[in-house]
N, C-alpha and C positions, 0 to 999 in steps of 0.2 A: 840277488843276482842270478843264482842258480835257477830260480823259477822263470826269470825272464829268458834265459838261454834255452831252457826246456821248452818254453812257449815258442821261441823262434824255430826250434827244431820241428816241433809238431805243426806249427802254422805253415812254415815254408814247404814242408813235404806234403802236408794235407792239401794246401792250395794247388800244388803241382799235380798231384794225383786227381784231385777233384776237377781241375781244369781239363785233364785228359778225358775223364768220364763225360764232362759236359761237351767236349769236342766231339766225342763219339755220338752223343745224342743230337748235336747240332748237324753233323754231316749226314746222319740218317734222315733227319727231317727236312733238310734243305733241298735235296734232289727232287722230291715230289712237288715242292712249292715253286721252285724256279724252273721254268720250262726250257732252260738252255744249259746243256751240260758244260759248255765252254765257260759260260759266266759262273756257273756253280763251282767249277774247278778253280776259277780265279778267287772266288770268295773263300773257298776252303783253303786254298794255298795261302791267302792273306792271313786267315785266322791261325793256321798251323805255324806260320812264321812267327806270329806274336806269341803263340803258346810255347814255341821252342825258346824264344828269348826269355820269356818269363820263367820257364823251367830251368834254364841254365843259371839264371840269377838265383832262383829259389834253391837250387842244388848247392851253389856256392855259399849262400847264407846258411844252409843246413850244415855244411862241412865246417865253416868257420865257427858257428855256434857250438858244434860238437867239440872242436878243439878247445874252445874257450871254457866250455862246461867241465871238461875233463882235465884242463890245464896241461895237456900233453898232446903232441903230434901223434903219439901212439894210438889215440882214439880213432884215427883215420883207418885203422886196420880192423875195426869192429865190423861185424857182418852188415849192419845197417849203413855205415859210412861207405863201405865197399860197394854196396848196392847203389847208393846215391851217386858214387863216382861212375859206376857203370851206366847209370841213367844219363849223366852228363855227357859221357863219351858217345853213347848211342844217339842222343839228341843232336849233338854237334855233327856226328857222321851223317845223320839223316838230313839235317838242314843244309850243311855245306858240301855234302857229297851227293847223296841220292837226289834230293830235291833240286839242287843246282843243275844236275844232269837232266832231270825231268823238265825243268824250265827251258833248257837249251833245246831239247827235243820239241817242246811245244812251239817254240819260235820257228823251228824248221818246218813243222807241220802246218802252222797257221791255225788250224782247227783240229783238236784231238778227235772230237766226235765225228767230223766229216772225213777223217782219215780212215781208210779201210783197215779192218782188224788184221789183215795179213801183210800190211805194209811194214817193212823192216823198222821204220821209225816208230810206228804204233806198237809193234811187238816189243821193242826196247822200252818204250814208255810204260806199257802195261807190266812188264817184268819189274821195272824200277818201282812202280806203284805197289806191287806185291811186296817188294823188299821194304818199302816205306811202312806199310801196314804191319809187317812182322816186327820191324824195329820198334815201332810205337807200342806194339803189344808187349815186347820185352820191357820197355820203359814202364808201362803201366803195371805189369806184374811185379817187376822189381820194386817199384814204388809202394805197392800194397804190402809186400813182404817187409820192406824197410820200415814202413809205418807201423806194422805190428811189432817189429823188433824195438823200435823207438818207444812205442807206448808201453812195452813191457819192462823197459829199463827202470832201475830203482834209483 
């Protein structure tokens, strides 16, 4: 049973971190291929929403398997578990806060790429996009550190 729980910890966290790395590669590659920034934004937004859903589920699986493996709720205060909790909070904040506001701004603009860079809606959108990238970076870095902590556990 301990082996199965350890597998769940490493698999769930590894899948989440690996998906973020893949998403970075995907977004870097799609903009030159698709010649329409608005369409590309829709594709990236769709993929990011799925990534966030999968990440939240993976984080919950990680935390549940951590508690089960240690047979104690006290396991949730380990550095790795706290980092995974931070990842979940950041991901939910990004998806249901930052991205939700970006989507509302996109609706108001109609076309992000056709909206001038100095337009207040576009300025707000670009600022939120920067926050989104920063939050996703925190999630990735936290996941990498949590993965190292998890792999080092005895």
